[in-house]
N, C-alpha and C positions, 0 to 999 in steps of 0.2 A: 321205192315209190314215195316214202315219206319226205325225202329230201327234194324230190321233184315238186311235190305239193307245197312244201315250204317255199321253194323258189317261186312258184306261181303266186302264192299268197303275197310274198314281199314285193314281187314285181308289180302286181296289180295295185297293191297298197301305194307304191311309189308313183304309179301312173295317175291314180286318182288324187293323191295328195299334191303332186306337182302340177298336173294339168288343170284339175278343177280348182286347186288352190290358187293358181295364177289368175283364174277368172274371178273367184270369190274375193280374194284379198288384194291382189295387185291391180287388176283391171278396174276395180272400183275407184281408183285414184287416177283421174285423167292426167294429172301433172307428172305421173311416172312415165307416161308415153308408151305403155305396153300395148293397149288396144287388142284388136282381133289378131294381128300378126304376132304379138307377143304371146298370146294364149296358144296360138297354133304352134309356135316354136317350143313352148313349154311342154306340150303334149309330145312332140317329136323327141325332145331331149329326154323325157322320162323313159320312153321305150328304148332309145339308143343306149342310155347309160345302164339300165337294168338288163338289156339284152347282152351287153358285154359282161356285166357282173355275174348273172346267173343263167344266161341263155345256154351255156354249156351243160347245165344240170337238167333243165326241164324242157329246153327248146325255146324258152323265152316267149311264151304266147301272151300271157297277161290279159286274155280276152277270149270269152267262150266261142266267138265266131272264128277266131284264128285256130283254136283247138279243133273245131269241127272241120275247118279246111285242112288242117294237118292230118286228121284221121282219114278224110277222103283221099288226101294225097299220099297216104301210106307212110306218113312220118311218125305217127304214134298209133298204138293199138286202140281199137275201139273201146276196150275195157277201161282205158285211162280217161275217157272223155268226161264222164260224170264226175269222177273225183277232181279232175282239173277244173271243171265248172264250179264246183263247190268251193274249192280253194280260192278261185278268182273272185267269186261273188263275196265271200267272207272277207277277203283282203280289201276289196273295194269299200265295203261297208265300214270296216275298221278305219280306213283312211278318211272316209266322209265324217265319221264320228270325231276323229281328231281335228279335222278341219272345222267342224261345227263348234267344237269346244274352244278353238282359238278365235274364230270369227265373232262369237258372242261376247268376247272380252272387250270389244269396241263399244262404247256406250250407245252410239246411235245406229248400231248395225241392225239391219232388217234382213231376215232370212230370204224372203222372196223366192225367186226361182232356184237359187243355190246351185247355179251352173248345170241345171237339169236340162234335158232335151224335150223338145215338143214340136207340135205343128199347130197351125191355126193361130189362136191367140197366144200360144206358148212358144211360137217360132219367133226368133229375133226379127225376122223380116216379114212375119205374118204369112208365110207360105202354107198352103193347104196340105191335107193328107196325101194326095197323089204325088205332089212334088217331094214331100218328105220321104215317102216310100221309095220313089225312083232313085233319089240321090243316095239314100242309105244302101240300097241294094247294089247300085252301080259302083259306088266308091269302096264298099266292102269287097266286092268281087275283084276290083283292081288291086286292093291291098293284099288279098290272098295271093294273087298272081305274083306280085312283087316279092312277097315273103317266100313263096315256094321257089321262085326263080333265083333270088339272091342267096338262098341257103342251099341250093342244089350243089351236087358234087362238082359240076362244071363251072360254077361261079367262082370269081376271084376270092381266095381265102381271106377271111378276116373282115370283109367289107359288108357282110350281111346286115349287121345292126345299123350301120350308117345308112344304107339304102332304105331300110325299114323305117328308121326314125325320120328321114327326110320325106318319105312317102306319107307318113302320118301327118307331118307338118303340112304338106301340100293338101291333103284331104281336109284338114281343118281350115285352111285358107279358102277352100272352095265352099265348104258347107256350113260353116258357123252361122252365116245369115239365114240358112234354110232350117236347120234343126238344132243348132248349137253343137252339132257334130256328135254322133254316137259312134257308129261302126263298132261298138263294143257294149254288149248287154250288161256286163259287170259294172262298167263305169256308169251307165245309165241308171241301173238299179240302185247303186250306192247313194247317189245324191238325190234321187227321187224320194227316198225314204225321209229326207230331211226338208225337202222343198215345201213351201207354203203355197203351192199352186196345185193344179190338177195333174201334176207330172206323173203320179202313180196311175191315174186313169188312162194316160197315154203310153205307159211303159210297154204295153204289149207290142207296139210298133217297133220299139227299139230292141226287142228280142227277135221278132219275126223277120224284119227286113235284113238285119245283119246276118242272121243265120242263113237266109235264102241267098244273100249275096256271097257268103262264104262257100256255100255249096256250088253256086254257079262258077265262081272263080276257080275252085279246085277242079271241077269237071273240065273247064276250059284248059287249065294247065295239063291235066292228065291226057286229054284227047287231042289237043291241038298244038301244045308247046313242048311238053316233056319229051326228052329223047332217051334212048336206052342208057346213055351215060349219066343222066341227071340223077 
């Protein structure tokens, strides 16, 4: 179990460092041309690369919602759920701390939102709570279906991480304007601790909605899609 937890720690560390780092460091410079699309691609690449690197050890979740979906889908024992969550959250916080230490090295850097998630005034497009809840539940459910399907026994071997990484990129392309995209409570928690906004006050949504979405996606997979061979 210790190696699985280490894999989840490092995978989540990489996701937060690469994904949120692209938003905090690179997207702050318009001349680099990264924009929303670049941030979306960065998040997808973090999952893709670490899924290939350590996915064979832990399953490559890097996300409490994915671990919940995996437990409901019968991919991991329920006893592993809380240890996975702890490793993921700690890994995310460690990455956010590294990112913060780098970012403050720029003389005119202001922490601000620090790539955190939010609704209302904290939403990039000023979308309200209902919109944020709906998009996070819906996209997390779709993410879980893609994960369970692309890693099923009947799926083409070796392509799971590619499908999952591209799916996460797509999710960010859709929802960055709405919530700055969570679908991952560990990612949301990590940067909210450093943000100079009310991100912590809104953090509850980015636990509740992704976990609900994960449960919905896993149930849909189990009841409507999964076959005896999956």
